[in-house]
PLY file of the C-alpha trace (Angstrom):
ply
format ascii 1.0
element vertex 600
property float x
property float y
property float z
element edge 599
property int vertex1
property int vertex2
end_header
0.27 0.08 0.03
3.06 2.59 0.66
4.27 2.22 -2.67
0.75 2.34 -4.65
-0.65 5.36 -2.84
2.86 7.42 -2.90
3.01 6.29 -6.26
-0.36 7.48 -7.65
0.06 10.88 -5.86
3.42 11.40 -7.79
2.28 10.30 -11.16
-0.94 12.45 -10.42
1.10 15.71 -9.48
3.65 14.98 -12.34
0.49 15.00 -14.85
-1.01 17.93 -13.60
1.98 20.03 -13.39
2.87 18.53 -17.14
-0.47 19.31 -18.14
-0.28 23.09 -16.47
3.47 23.75 -18.56
2.13 22.13 -21.81
-0.94 24.53 -21.60
1.59 27.33 -20.75
3.74 26.73 -23.40
0.61 26.38 -26.20
-0.62 29.58 -24.52
2.55 31.65 -24.98
3.55 30.22 -28.51
-0.25 30.12 -30.10
-2.34 32.41 -28.28
0.18 35.06 -27.02
0.91 36.44 -30.59
-3.02 37.21 -30.91
-3.30 38.22 -27.18
-0.28 40.80 -28.01
-1.72 41.72 -31.64
-5.08 42.77 -29.72
-3.65 44.49 -26.85
-1.18 46.25 -28.92
-3.89 47.95 -31.44
-6.45 48.37 -28.70
-3.58 50.70 -26.65
-2.66 52.16 -30.25
-6.32 53.25 -30.75
-6.31 54.42 -27.01
-3.28 56.75 -27.73
-4.30 57.88 -30.81
-7.74 59.47 -29.41
-5.60 61.50 -26.68
-3.16 62.10 -29.82
-6.26 63.57 -31.70
-7.18 65.99 -28.50
-3.34 67.04 -28.62
-3.31 67.70 -32.01
-6.14 70.00 -32.08
-4.88 72.01 -29.11
-1.38 72.16 -30.54
-0.18 75.90 -30.96
2.89 76.63 -33.30
1.68 75.15 -36.66
4.23 72.65 -38.38
6.65 72.18 -35.71
4.50 71.58 -32.59
2.85 68.58 -35.02
6.30 67.24 -35.76
7.25 67.50 -32.27
3.84 65.32 -31.26
4.70 62.91 -34.27
8.21 62.38 -32.91
6.71 62.03 -28.89
4.35 59.24 -30.06
7.08 57.48 -32.14
9.21 57.17 -29.52
6.54 56.48 -26.68
4.24 53.84 -28.75
6.66 52.51 -31.53
4.18 54.03 -34.00
4.36 56.35 -37.07
1.37 58.85 -37.40
0.88 61.97 -39.37
-2.65 64.25 -40.25
-3.66 63.78 -44.07
-6.42 66.10 -45.33
-9.74 65.35 -46.97
-7.58 64.18 -50.67
-5.24 62.11 -48.76
-2.65 64.96 -48.99
0.03 65.05 -46.04
-0.48 68.28 -43.71
2.31 70.41 -42.88
4.81 69.55 -45.93
6.36 73.31 -45.82
9.68 72.05 -45.56
9.67 69.99 -48.61
8.02 71.09 -51.64
8.35 72.83 -54.82
6.46 75.93 -56.56
5.85 75.49 -59.86
4.72 78.41 -62.29
2.65 76.83 -64.61
2.05 77.99 -68.66
-0.38 78.66 -70.64
-2.41 75.23 -71.82
-5.21 74.42 -73.31
-7.73 71.34 -72.88
-8.47 70.31 -69.39
-5.30 71.98 -68.15
-6.55 75.28 -68.98
-8.09 76.35 -66.22
-4.83 76.30 -64.24
-2.95 78.24 -67.09
-0.39 81.18 -65.57
-0.97 79.65 -62.22
1.63 78.96 -59.30
1.13 75.61 -57.52
2.57 73.65 -55.08
3.97 70.26 -55.50
5.00 68.11 -52.25
7.91 66.04 -52.53
7.72 63.76 -49.63
5.99 61.28 -52.20
8.13 61.96 -55.18
11.68 62.01 -53.91
13.36 60.51 -50.95
14.36 63.33 -48.57
17.16 61.75 -47.14
19.08 61.39 -50.47
18.24 65.03 -51.89
20.48 68.33 -50.72
18.98 71.99 -50.69
21.80 72.25 -53.71
20.69 69.47 -56.08
20.75 70.64 -59.56
17.56 68.56 -60.20
15.31 70.57 -58.09
17.22 74.14 -58.79
14.86 77.38 -59.67
14.55 78.02 -63.20
14.49 74.29 -64.72
11.53 73.64 -66.66
9.28 70.39 -65.56
6.11 68.25 -66.63
3.49 67.81 -63.45
0.72 65.04 -64.04
-1.72 64.91 -61.62
-5.47 63.70 -60.48
-8.25 66.88 -60.92
-10.04 67.23 -58.20
-12.44 70.43 -58.79
-10.36 73.44 -58.65
-7.50 71.65 -57.12
-4.89 68.97 -58.89
-3.28 66.43 -57.07
0.30 65.81 -58.36
1.39 62.50 -58.55
4.52 62.30 -61.57
7.01 65.00 -61.86
9.37 65.17 -65.11
12.43 67.78 -65.46
13.57 69.27 -68.66
11.19 66.99 -70.28
13.24 63.98 -69.54
10.79 62.17 -67.54
11.91 58.38 -66.43
8.49 58.54 -64.61
10.19 56.45 -61.69
8.19 57.59 -58.86
4.42 56.39 -59.80
3.36 56.97 -56.21
-0.61 57.31 -56.63
-1.06 53.99 -58.61
0.96 51.62 -56.05
-1.61 48.85 -56.21
-0.50 45.59 -58.27
-3.56 45.97 -60.43
-3.22 48.76 -61.72
-0.86 49.12 -64.83
1.58 52.33 -64.95
2.36 53.11 -68.09
5.50 54.84 -69.75
5.49 58.37 -70.80
5.42 57.31 -74.56
2.08 56.02 -74.47
0.19 58.67 -72.65
-2.95 58.36 -74.50
-3.71 54.92 -72.91
-3.09 56.31 -69.51
-5.03 59.40 -70.07
-8.08 56.91 -70.96
-8.25 54.94 -67.98
-7.31 57.81 -65.14
-8.72 61.23 -65.30
-5.32 62.92 -65.25
-3.80 66.52 -66.55
-0.50 67.42 -67.91
0.62 70.71 -66.29
4.17 72.28 -67.85
5.92 74.82 -66.10
9.24 76.12 -64.68
10.60 75.98 -60.92
10.12 79.43 -58.70
11.05 77.68 -55.55
12.27 74.76 -54.26
12.22 73.68 -50.38
14.30 70.81 -49.32
14.57 69.88 -45.57
18.08 70.05 -44.15
20.30 67.81 -42.54
18.18 66.37 -39.60
15.67 69.20 -39.67
13.07 67.40 -41.67
10.11 65.37 -40.06
10.44 61.68 -39.12
7.90 60.20 -41.68
10.13 61.26 -44.32
12.58 58.91 -43.51
10.15 55.78 -43.97
9.95 55.62 -47.21
7.16 52.19 -46.83
4.89 54.38 -44.50
4.87 57.31 -47.35
3.95 54.76 -49.91
1.21 53.24 -47.68
-0.43 56.68 -47.33
-0.15 57.21 -51.39
-1.83 53.95 -51.24
-4.67 55.18 -49.22
-4.71 58.21 -51.10
-4.85 56.56 -54.52
-7.96 54.59 -52.97
-9.41 57.97 -52.00
-9.10 59.43 -55.36
-9.05 56.90 -57.76
-12.20 54.33 -56.52
-15.12 56.72 -55.79
-17.39 53.51 -55.46
-15.01 52.72 -52.18
-16.93 54.23 -49.50
-14.65 56.55 -46.92
-13.98 55.54 -43.34
-16.42 57.10 -41.07
-14.62 55.38 -38.05
-11.55 54.53 -36.60
-10.11 51.46 -39.14
-7.65 48.84 -38.72
-5.76 47.21 -41.53
-3.71 44.74 -42.27
-0.07 45.17 -44.61
2.97 43.47 -44.74
6.32 44.29 -46.48
9.31 42.02 -46.67
7.49 39.37 -44.46
7.49 42.04 -41.63
3.43 42.48 -40.70
2.05 45.76 -39.73
-1.35 47.43 -38.56
-2.64 50.40 -40.54
-4.70 52.83 -38.29
-7.53 55.29 -40.26
-9.35 57.90 -38.11
-11.41 60.08 -39.81
-11.11 63.56 -37.39
-11.90 67.25 -37.66
-9.06 69.31 -38.48
-8.56 72.35 -36.23
-10.18 74.78 -38.68
-13.14 72.19 -39.10
-12.18 70.90 -42.27
-12.31 66.81 -42.13
-8.93 65.09 -41.88
-7.62 61.85 -41.53
-5.39 60.11 -38.36
-3.18 57.76 -40.68
-0.70 55.75 -38.13
1.41 52.42 -38.89
2.83 49.94 -36.39
4.98 47.14 -36.97
4.05 43.68 -35.41
8.18 42.47 -35.94
8.75 42.49 -32.21
5.91 40.16 -31.42
7.19 37.51 -33.96
10.60 37.99 -32.68
9.50 37.69 -28.94
7.03 34.81 -30.22
10.06 32.96 -31.87
12.54 33.78 -28.92
9.72 32.19 -26.29
9.74 29.08 -28.72
13.78 28.93 -28.54
13.80 30.06 -24.72
10.98 27.22 -23.90
13.16 24.08 -24.73
15.35 25.02 -21.55
12.49 26.03 -19.60
10.58 22.53 -20.46
13.83 21.01 -19.59
14.26 22.92 -16.01
10.98 22.50 -15.39
10.46 18.70 -16.04
13.24 17.98 -13.75
11.90 20.43 -10.79
8.24 18.85 -11.42
9.41 15.59 -10.96
11.39 16.55 -7.58
8.30 18.42 -6.21
6.12 15.99 -7.23
8.11 13.06 -5.49
8.45 15.36 -2.20
4.60 16.41 -2.42
3.98 12.32 -2.74
6.06 11.37 0.20
4.82 14.54 2.14
0.94 13.74 1.67
1.33 10.08 2.03
3.09 10.56 5.16
0.88 11.13 7.12
-2.30 8.92 5.53
0.38 5.76 5.71
1.14 6.64 9.61
-2.81 6.71 9.50
-3.01 3.27 8.15
-0.64 1.89 10.51
-1.93 3.45 13.79
-5.60 1.97 12.47
-4.24 -1.44 11.96
-2.86 -1.54 15.52
-6.31 -0.08 16.70
-7.69 -3.19 14.91
-5.84 -5.37 16.92
-6.68 -3.37 20.17
-3.69 -1.90 20.33
-4.23 1.62 21.69
-0.67 2.32 22.49
-0.17 4.87 19.68
-1.41 8.21 18.71
-1.05 10.60 15.56
0.99 13.68 15.96
-1.46 16.58 15.09
1.00 19.34 12.81
-1.74 20.94 11.00
-4.70 22.83 11.07
-6.36 21.33 7.82
-8.26 18.77 6.86
-5.02 15.82 7.67
-4.37 17.29 11.16
-8.83 16.82 11.56
-8.14 13.90 10.89
-5.70 12.79 12.94
-7.20 14.65 16.29
-10.41 12.90 15.10
-8.48 9.37 15.07
-6.55 10.14 18.06
-10.09 10.80 19.76
-12.08 7.79 18.38
-8.63 5.66 19.85
-9.57 7.31 23.18
-12.73 6.64 23.42
-12.42 2.67 22.24
-9.89 2.56 24.60
-11.91 4.01 27.27
-15.03 1.99 26.72
-12.89 -1.34 26.00
-11.58 -0.70 29.42
-14.66 0.27 30.69
-15.73 -2.94 29.12
-13.39 -5.31 30.79
-13.82 -3.60 34.23
-17.78 -4.11 33.57
-17.03 -7.89 32.55
-14.78 -8.22 35.40
-17.34 -6.95 38.07
-19.84 -9.29 36.86
-17.62 -11.96 37.49
-16.90 -10.64 40.76
-20.77 -10.21 41.59
-21.17 -13.64 40.03
-18.59 -15.25 42.21
-20.21 -12.65 44.98
-23.82 -14.16 44.46
-22.22 -17.59 44.55
-20.50 -17.21 48.02
-23.80 -15.41 49.08
-25.92 -18.31 47.99
-23.56 -21.07 50.12
-23.10 -18.40 52.82
-27.09 -18.41 52.90
-27.41 -21.69 52.89
-24.76 -22.34 55.54
-26.28 -19.89 57.98
-29.96 -21.32 57.16
-28.69 -24.95 57.62
-27.82 -24.97 61.27
-31.09 -23.21 62.68
-33.31 -25.27 60.41
-30.80 -28.53 61.81
-31.58 -27.51 65.14
-35.91 -27.05 64.54
-35.64 -30.04 62.95
-34.31 -32.09 66.13
-36.01 -30.13 68.72
-39.52 -30.76 66.45
-38.90 -34.50 66.21
-38.03 -34.77 70.03
-41.25 -33.07 70.89
-42.77 -35.57 68.58
-41.58 -38.83 69.92
-42.42 -37.40 73.66
-38.61 -37.76 74.64
-37.32 -36.10 77.41
-41.06 -34.74 78.53
-38.90 -32.49 81.74
-37.35 -30.57 78.88
-40.26 -29.51 76.99
-40.03 -25.95 77.72
-36.48 -25.81 76.74
-36.60 -27.49 73.20
-39.37 -24.92 72.44
-37.24 -21.84 74.02
-34.76 -23.15 71.37
-36.81 -23.33 68.32
-37.74 -19.89 69.48
-34.26 -18.64 69.53
-33.65 -20.25 65.81
-36.55 -18.74 64.34
-35.65 -15.55 65.81
-32.15 -15.93 64.37
-33.63 -16.83 60.93
-35.89 -13.91 61.25
-33.12 -11.43 61.60
-30.88 -13.06 59.14
-34.23 -12.75 56.37
-34.25 -8.98 57.43
-30.41 -7.91 57.39
-30.28 -9.91 53.92
-33.15 -7.85 52.61
-31.71 -5.00 53.58
-28.10 -5.84 52.36
-30.08 -6.30 48.99
-31.65 -3.11 48.93
-28.63 -1.12 49.81
-26.53 -2.84 47.28
-29.21 -2.82 44.15
-27.64 0.85 43.50
-31.73 2.42 43.29
-31.45 3.11 47.39
-31.27 7.17 47.75
-29.57 7.73 50.91
-31.51 10.90 52.45
-29.33 13.10 54.79
-29.96 15.90 57.30
-28.07 17.10 60.03
-27.64 16.09 63.75
-25.54 16.32 66.45
-23.18 13.09 66.19
-22.71 13.40 70.10
-25.85 13.03 70.73
-26.56 9.90 68.38
-23.53 8.16 70.04
-25.23 8.57 73.63
-28.20 7.33 72.22
-26.91 4.22 71.21
-24.67 3.82 74.06
-27.95 4.10 76.51
-29.29 1.29 74.26
-26.33 -1.03 74.61
-25.89 0.23 78.50
-27.56 -3.24 80.00
-24.92 -5.68 77.66
-22.04 -3.74 78.70
-23.60 -4.12 82.54
-23.65 -8.03 82.08
-19.99 -8.16 81.12
-18.78 -5.25 83.39
-17.54 -3.56 80.45
-16.09 0.03 81.02
-16.92 3.04 78.59
-14.70 5.68 78.03
-16.12 8.82 75.42
-14.34 11.30 74.10
-16.92 13.12 72.22
-16.61 16.95 70.33
-20.02 18.43 70.03
-20.23 18.84 66.57
-23.13 18.96 63.74
-22.88 16.35 60.78
-24.74 15.67 57.59
-25.72 12.25 57.40
-28.64 10.20 57.53
-29.22 9.54 61.55
-30.88 6.68 61.20
-28.70 4.83 59.44
-25.23 6.13 61.14
-27.08 5.02 64.15
-27.46 1.47 62.56
-23.22 2.04 61.87
-22.69 2.82 65.23
-24.87 0.21 66.71
-22.91 -2.57 64.78
-19.84 -1.32 65.82
-20.92 -1.36 69.61
-22.15 -4.56 69.26
-19.44 -5.99 67.71
-17.07 -4.15 70.19
-19.15 -5.68 73.38
-19.13 -9.11 71.64
-15.41 -9.23 71.28
-14.41 -7.49 74.42
-13.39 -9.87 77.24
-15.29 -9.41 80.80
-13.89 -6.33 82.81
-12.71 -5.02 79.51
-13.14 -1.48 77.94
-14.26 0.16 75.31
-13.79 3.59 73.96
-15.69 5.48 71.64
-14.77 8.83 70.19
-15.72 11.84 67.74
-13.42 14.34 67.15
-12.99 17.02 64.71
-10.65 17.02 62.32
-9.95 19.53 59.07
-13.95 20.06 58.30
-14.62 16.56 59.26
-15.86 14.08 62.38
-13.51 11.24 62.87
-15.80 8.49 64.66
-14.21 5.69 66.22
-15.06 2.80 68.67
-12.09 0.74 70.16
-12.18 -2.48 72.04
-9.83 -4.59 74.03
-9.64 -8.23 72.83
-7.40 -9.85 70.28
-6.32 -8.01 67.40
-7.37 -9.57 63.62
-4.52 -10.84 61.05
-3.62 -8.42 59.20
-3.99 -9.87 56.00
-7.79 -10.48 57.31
-8.48 -6.79 57.43
-10.14 -6.26 54.43
-11.83 -9.36 54.15
-14.49 -8.92 57.32
-16.47 -6.34 55.60
-17.47 -9.38 53.34
-20.92 -11.31 53.69
-20.68 -14.00 56.29
-16.85 -13.91 56.69
-15.93 -15.11 59.84
-12.05 -15.44 60.10
-11.00 -16.86 62.96
-12.82 -19.01 66.04
-13.72 -16.29 67.73
-15.65 -15.05 65.24
-18.06 -18.32 64.79
-21.59 -18.19 64.55
-21.96 -19.47 68.24
-20.37 -15.92 69.10
-23.52 -14.24 68.03
-24.90 -12.43 64.80
-25.51 -13.19 61.54
-22.25 -12.21 59.59
-23.89 -9.13 57.59
-23.91 -6.64 59.75
-20.29 -5.29 58.80
-21.58 -5.88 55.20
-24.17 -3.83 55.86
-21.87 -1.19 57.34
-20.01 -0.70 54.38
-22.75 -0.28 52.14
-24.23 2.48 54.56
-20.91 4.34 54.56
-20.23 4.20 50.71
-23.69 5.32 50.19
-22.95 8.46 52.34
-19.36 8.82 50.82
-17.71 8.63 53.92
-14.26 7.19 54.56
-14.04 4.36 56.96
-11.86 1.44 57.93
-10.63 -1.00 60.71
-7.28 -1.34 62.25
-5.50 -2.95 65.14
-4.52 -1.18 68.09
-1.92 -1.66 70.87
-5.06 -3.11 73.02
-7.26 -4.70 70.28
-9.28 -3.52 67.13
-10.80 0.13 66.36
-13.44 0.74 63.53
-13.77 4.22 62.64
-15.23 6.41 59.96
-15.69 10.26 58.47
-18.52 12.26 58.02
-18.65 15.99 57.18
-19.74 18.85 59.26
-22.76 20.83 58.79
-22.45 23.29 56.56
0 1
1 2
2 3
3 4
4 5
5 6
6 7
7 8
8 9
9 10
10 11
11 12
12 13
13 14
14 15
15 16
16 17
17 18
18 19
19 20
20 21
21 22
22 23
23 24
24 25
25 26
26 27
27 28
28 29
29 30
30 31
31 32
32 33
33 34
34 35
35 36
36 37
37 38
38 39
39 40
40 41
41 42
42 43
43 44
44 45
45 46
46 47
47 48
48 49
49 50
50 51
51 52
52 53
53 54
54 55
55 56
56 57
57 58
58 59
59 60
60 61
61 62
62 63
63 64
64 65
65 66
66 67
67 68
68 69
69 70
70 71
71 72
72 73
73 74
74 75
75 76
76 77
77 78
78 79
79 80
80 81
81 82
82 83
83 84
84 85
85 86
86 87
87 88
88 89
89 90
90 91
91 92
92 93
93 94
94 95
95 96
96 97
97 98
98 99
99 100
100 101
101 102
102 103
103 104
104 105
105 106
106 107
107 108
108 109
109 110
110 111
111 112
112 113
113 114
114 115
115 116
116 117
117 118
118 119
119 120
120 121
121 122
122 123
123 124
124 125
125 126
126 127
127 128
128 129
129 130
130 131
131 132
132 133
133 134
134 135
135 136
136 137
137 138
138 139
139 140
140 141
141 142
142 143
143 144
144 145
145 146
146 147
147 148
148 149
149 150
150 151
151 152
152 153
153 154
154 155
155 156
156 157
157 158
158 159
159 160
160 161
161 162
162 163
163 164
164 165
165 166
166 167
167 168
168 169
169 170
170 171
171 172
172 173
173 174
174 175
175 176
176 177
177 178
178 179
179 180
180 181
181 182
182 183
183 184
184 185
185 186
186 187
187 188
188 189
189 190
190 191
191 192
192 193
193 194
194 195
195 196
196 197
197 198
198 199
199 200
200 201
201 202
202 203
203 204
204 205
205 206
206 207
207 208
208 209
209 210
210 211
211 212
212 213
213 214
214 215
215 216
216 217
217 218
218 219
219 220
220 221
221 222
222 223
223 224
224 225
225 226
226 227
227 228
228 229
229 230
230 231
231 232
232 233
233 234
234 235
235 236
236 237
237 238
238 239
239 240
240 241
241 242
242 243
243 244
244 245
245 246
246 247
247 248
248 249
249 250
250 251
251 252
252 253
253 254
254 255
255 256
256 257
257 258
258 259
259 260
260 261
261 262
262 263
263 264
264 265
265 266
266 267
267 268
268 269
269 270
270 271
271 272
272 273
273 274
274 275
275 276
276 277
277 278
278 279
279 280
280 281
281 282
282 283
283 284
284 285
285 286
286 287
287 288
288 289
289 290
290 291
291 292
292 293
293 294
294 295
295 296
296 297
297 298
298 299
299 300
300 301
301 302
302 303
303 304
304 305
305 306
306 307
307 308
308 309
309 310
310 311
311 312
312 313
313 314
314 315
315 316
316 317
317 318
318 319
319 320
320 321
321 322
322 323
323 324
324 325
325 326
326 327
327 328
328 329
329 330
330 331
331 332
332 333
333 334
334 335
335 336
336 337
337 338
338 339
339 340
340 341
341 342
342 343
343 344
344 345
345 346
346 347
347 348
348 349
349 350
350 351
351 352
352 353
353 354
354 355
355 356
356 357
357 358
358 359
359 360
360 361
361 362
362 363
363 364
364 365
365 366
366 367
367 368
368 369
369 370
370 371
371 372
372 373
373 374
374 375
375 376
376 377
377 378
378 379
379 380
380 381
381 382
382 383
383 384
384 385
385 386
386 387
387 388
388 389
389 390
390 391
391 392
392 393
393 394
394 395
395 396
396 397
397 398
398 399
399 400
400 401
401 402
402 403
403 404
404 405
405 406
406 407
407 408
408 409
409 410
410 411
411 412
412 413
413 414
414 415
415 416
416 417
417 418
418 419
419 420
420 421
421 422
422 423
423 424
424 425
425 426
426 427
427 428
428 429
429 430
430 431
431 432
432 433
433 434
434 435
435 436
436 437
437 438
438 439
439 440
440 441
441 442
442 443
443 444
444 445
445 446
446 447
447 448
448 449
449 450
450 451
451 452
452 453
453 454
454 455
455 456
456 457
457 458
458 459
459 460
460 461
461 462
462 463
463 464
464 465
465 466
466 467
467 468
468 469
469 470
470 471
471 472
472 473
473 474
474 475
475 476
476 477
477 478
478 479
479 480
480 481
481 482
482 483
483 484
484 485
485 486
486 487
487 488
488 489
489 490
490 491
491 492
492 493
493 494
494 495
495 496
496 497
497 498
498 499
499 500
500 501
501 502
502 503
503 504
504 505
505 506
506 507
507 508
508 509
509 510
510 511
511 512
512 513
513 514
514 515
515 516
516 517
517 518
518 519
519 520
520 521
521 522
522 523
523 524
524 525
525 526
526 527
527 528
528 529
529 530
530 531
531 532
532 533
533 534
534 535
535 536
536 537
537 538
538 539
539 540
540 541
541 542
542 543
543 544
544 545
545 546
546 547
547 548
548 549
549 550
550 551
551 552
552 553
553 554
554 555
555 556
556 557
557 558
558 559
559 560
560 561
561 562
562 563
563 564
564 565
565 566
566 567
567 568
568 569
569 570
570 571
571 572
572 573
573 574
574 575
575 576
576 577
577 578
578 579
579 580
580 581
581 582
582 583
583 584
584 585
585 586
586 587
587 588
588 589
589 590
590 591
591 592
592 593
593 594
594 595
595 596
596 597
597 598
598 599
């Protein structure tokens, strides 16, 4: 059994820990990425709400917005900017061209002789340009292709000196769109409502080293902005965002989340917050977790085995101890108790087993005592019956002999003598039966001793007065020492005890002898003693004289008088009072004594 329960606990604990470890591993490798992405999206959405509030309250124009964008990126690792209703990047005053247009015809006639601003963030890489770049110096002739939106035009291509390579097709970025070459402009014009504008550069504003906006450095972010603008301008059927929209994007196997939030600009015009967050850190974290878990699992397995073994032994140890103890209890061996070292269920169980063991031990001990008592009672009954039979046999024999003599008419002159003998034996039998009934009443366990207060001196004097004639017949001297004390007891029964003690003293005191009776107060009690001169009782018989019909020496034979039940009756009376009693030999003879409590 020891191996069984320990092994089961070990296997169960190990399996449970392995299951928890597997669940944690699965959760972190499978669900962690989704949890991370969801949490990041929620955090960014909440942060964009705060950014919108700060953007509306910003003072300082483009410089204030630039600081907000940088702070947002540093705090959240997310690129953010603001677009107007046409998808143009706002606050581009640090990176643009001013172009003076020539007189044109057709669709471009409305823009003749105007000066337009061409933002360069979507047409050139700010990090590769310098202010002295000859490609964008004032006076250079350019051709601009754009999308006409009402009275405005959105440039998306720029060529210089009519040598246009069209390497920067920033609006049409989607794969399903075909961007034509400059040599075939008619096909391009048929598919897209574009206009061609010719002119020359009047001003070129390029960002200095380190002074431009942070978003210019992220070309892929700029491309996403232009792709969003293309959707706005080239796909009129597509519904414009009315609430914050989150989209997925990917570049070079790196996933991104795009956030588009329609807002109201500082001047009340519609605008968009456009943000982009990279999900590459979570992919790296998941990959690192998977690699790290190889070592974690190895260490965790070793720790699980050790802890499971220790845990199993710790849990099984008290159970095994309980099993060993209960086995001993089943064999009626209650010598072992369980230590209670905790206040949990095991501690309570150990405590209950100890209490059960103690109760069983007590009951079994009581049962054994009851069995032994029953054996003693049975032995006493047999002795009692034998004693009664013996005590009745002699007077019955005497009565039968006397009746036979009287019936046969033998010794007529002694007729009165035989009648007197029969009468005497009948009186003894009557006394024996009365005392037997009285003794049986005391030993029944149902008799209640009623007590009251009385003077012990008066009770002793009354008994002595009743037996004065018996003492005069043997010329006995009575010496008394009686304190005037009130005791609590049953006066009649205590008088019966005194009468029995005095009768025995008179019976066993030789003629001209003396009897001493005393009642002396001792520490809240009164000691009553009756001492007579005469032969002492052998020490080994002192405890047996209280038994029924016991006569331990020739001087205590039936011929000396008495039924042999007097001291047994006295014993029961004193025990019902709860009074200590005894007998002892003295220098002159034998002394019987008992104690009674003083009146409260």
